[in-house]
C-alpha positions in Angstrom: 58.1 28.5 -64.0 56.3 25.9 -66.3 52.6 25.2 -65.9 53.4 21.8 -64.4 55.9 23.1 -62.0 53.4 25.8 -60.9 50.7 23.1 -60.4 53.1 20.9 -58.3 53.9 23.9 -56.1 50.2 24.6 -55.6 49.7 20.9 -54.7 52.5 21.0 -52.2 51.1 24.1 -50.6 47.7 22.4 -50.4 49.4 19.4 -48.7 51.1 21.7 -46.2 47.7 23.3 -45.4 46.2 19.9 -44.7 49.1 18.9 -42.4 48.6 22.2 -40.5 44.9 21.6 -40.2 45.5 18.1 -38.9 47.8 19.5 -36.2 45.2 22.0 -35.2 42.5 19.3 -35.1 44.8 17.0 -33.0 45.6 19.9 -30.6 41.8 20.7 -30.3 41.2 17.1 -29.0 44.3 17.1 -26.7 43.1 20.4 -25.2 39.5 19.2 -24.9 40.6 16.1 -23.0 42.9 18.2 -20.8 40.2 20.6 -19.7 37.7 17.7 -19.2 40.0 16.1 -16.6 40.9 19.5 -15.1 37.3 20.7 -15.0 38.5 24.0 -16.5 35.4 25.6 -17.9 37.1 28.8 -19.0 39.5 26.9 -21.2 36.6 24.9 -22.5 35.0 28.1 -23.7 38.2 29.0 -25.5 38.2 25.7 -27.3 34.7 26.3 -28.5 35.6 29.8 -29.7 38.7 28.6 -31.5 36.7 26.1 -33.6 36.0 29.0 -36.1 39.7 29.1 -36.9 39.6 25.5 -38.0 36.5 26.1 -40.0 38.3 29.0 -41.8 41.3 26.8 -42.6 39.0 24.1 -44.1 37.3 26.7 -46.2 40.7 27.9 -47.5 41.7 24.4 -48.5 38.5 23.8 -50.3 38.7 27.2 -52.1 42.3 26.6 -53.2 41.5 23.0 -54.4 38.4 24.2 -56.4 40.4 27.0 -58.0 43.1 24.5 -59.0 40.4 22.2 -60.5 39.0 25.1 -62.5 42.3 26.5 -63.7 44.2 23.3 -64.4 41.4 20.8 -65.2 43.6 17.9 -64.0 43.0 14.2 -64.8 43.9 10.8 -63.3 45.9 11.0 -60.1 46.2 14.7 -60.0 42.4 15.0 -60.0 42.2 12.4 -57.2 44.8 14.4 -55.2 42.5 17.5 -55.3 39.3 15.5 -54.5 41.1 13.7 -51.7 42.3 17.1 -50.3 38.7 18.3 -50.1 37.5 15.1 -48.5 40.3 15.0 -45.9 39.8 18.7 -44.9 36.1 18.0 -44.4 36.8 15.0 -42.1 39.4 17.1 -40.1 36.9 19.9 -39.6 34.3 17.4 -38.4 36.8 15.8 -36.1 37.4 19.3 -34.5 33.6 19.6 -34.1 33.7 16.5 -31.8 36.5 18.2 -29.8 34.2 21.2 -29.4 31.4 18.8 -28.3 33.7 17.5 -25.6 34.4 21.0 -24.4 30.7 21.7 -24.3 30.2 18.5 -22.2 32.9 19.9 -19.8 30.8 23.1 -19.4 27.7 20.9 -18.8 29.6 19.0 -16.1 30.9 22.1 -14.4 33.8 22.4 -11.9 32.3 20.4 -9.0 30.4 17.5 -10.6 31.8 15.0 -8.1 32.4 12.3 -10.7 35.7 10.6 -11.4 36.5 10.9 -15.1 37.0 7.5 -16.5 40.7 7.0 -17.4 39.7 5.0 -20.5 38.6 8.3 -22.1 42.1 9.6 -22.0 43.4 6.3 -23.4 40.9 6.5 -26.2 42.0 10.1 -27.0 45.7 9.2 -27.0 45.0 6.4 -29.5 43.0 8.5 -31.9 45.7 11.2 -31.7 48.2 8.6 -32.7 45.8 7.7 -35.6 45.9 11.4 -36.7 49.7 11.2 -36.9 49.7 8.0 -38.9 46.9 9.2 -41.2 48.8 12.4 -42.1 52.0 10.5 -42.7 50.1 8.1 -45.0 48.7 11.1 -46.8 52.0 12.9 -47.1 53.7 9.8 -48.6 50.6 8.4 -50.3 51.3 5.1 -48.4 48.4 2.7 -48.3 50.3 0.3 -46.0 50.2 3.0 -43.3 46.6 3.8 -44.1 45.6 0.2 -43.7 46.7 0.2 -40.1 44.1 2.8 -39.2 41.2 0.3 -39.4 42.9 -2.0 -36.8 43.5 1.0 -34.5 39.9 2.1 -34.9 38.7 -1.3 -33.8 40.5 -0.8 -30.5 38.9 2.6 -30.1 35.5 1.1 -30.8 36.1 -1.6 -28.1 37.2 1.0 -25.6 34.2 3.1 -26.4 31.9 0.2 -25.8 33.5 -0.5 -22.4 33.1 3.1 -21.3 29.4 3.3 -22.3 28.7 0.0 -20.6 30.4 1.2 -17.4 28.5 4.5 -17.5 25.2 2.7 -18.0 25.9 0.5 -15.0 26.7 3.6 -12.9 23.4 5.2 -13.7 21.7 2.2 -12.0 23.2 3.2 -8.6 23.7 6.9 -9.0 20.3 8.2 -10.0 21.0 11.7 -8.8 24.0 12.1 -11.1 22.5 10.4 -14.2 22.9 13.5 -16.4 26.6 13.9 -15.5 27.2 10.2 -16.0 25.6 10.2 -19.4 27.9 13.1 -20.4 30.8 10.6 -20.0 29.1 8.2 -22.4 28.6 11.0 -24.9 32.2 12.0 -24.7 33.3 8.4 -25.4 31.0 8.5 -28.5 32.6 11.8 -29.6 36.1 10.3 -29.4 34.9 7.2 -31.2 33.4 9.3 -34.0 36.7 11.3 -34.1 38.4 8.0 -34.9 35.8 7.1 -37.5 36.7 10.2 -39.5 40.4 9.3 -39.4 39.4 5.9 -40.8 37.6 7.9 -43.6 40.9 9.6 -44.3 42.6 6.3 -44.6 40.0 5.2 -47.1 40.5 8.4 -49.1 44.2 7.7 -49.3 43.4 4.3 -50.8 41.2 6.1 -53.3 44.0 8.5 -54.1 46.5 5.7 -54.7 44.3 2.9 -56.2 41.6 5.0 -57.9 38.8 3.1 -56.2 37.1 3.0 -52.8 38.1 0.6 -50.0 36.4 -0.1 -46.7 38.8 -0.1 -43.7 36.0 -0.9 -41.2 
């Protein structure tokens, strides 16, 4: 196998690792939202424990990318591919941290908190999970037209987050005894909103990969 062919194989392996990490990150949010609505504190603990698996996968991607940088000393687009891989893996890991935060909020709420979970939170989560799918497709095909759509989707997430936070603040005015639990809902909305922000970062990194300069999708 030629040096170039070997490098291309390593790049493809790196891309597959990122796609796998993205699926793990998406699953972590899906699971966190599910246990939130179910009030399943045991499964919430499992989500928190499993975060270390995602951390390890991010570290593996970074190590592989750095090794390729050292061995191949790539230039131009190949260099941007490796830099982008490192940046995207970092965003995916931080997205998973927000899923863990949602699981921790579920523990804080407990089984019998007596509060109806705002359905808008589930809608926000569904939207950002769709954003993950779109971002990874844009990354796989290096397609900036797909990446560009992430900014518009993130605007919708931001709007929904604002609505949830507003509703929760209004509830605190009439439910003083449950103010801590109500505020947890506002925090969860923020966690999902930040999850979406990191996906937008991924879109911006895809623009950098293709165009060689930074773009702001917000």
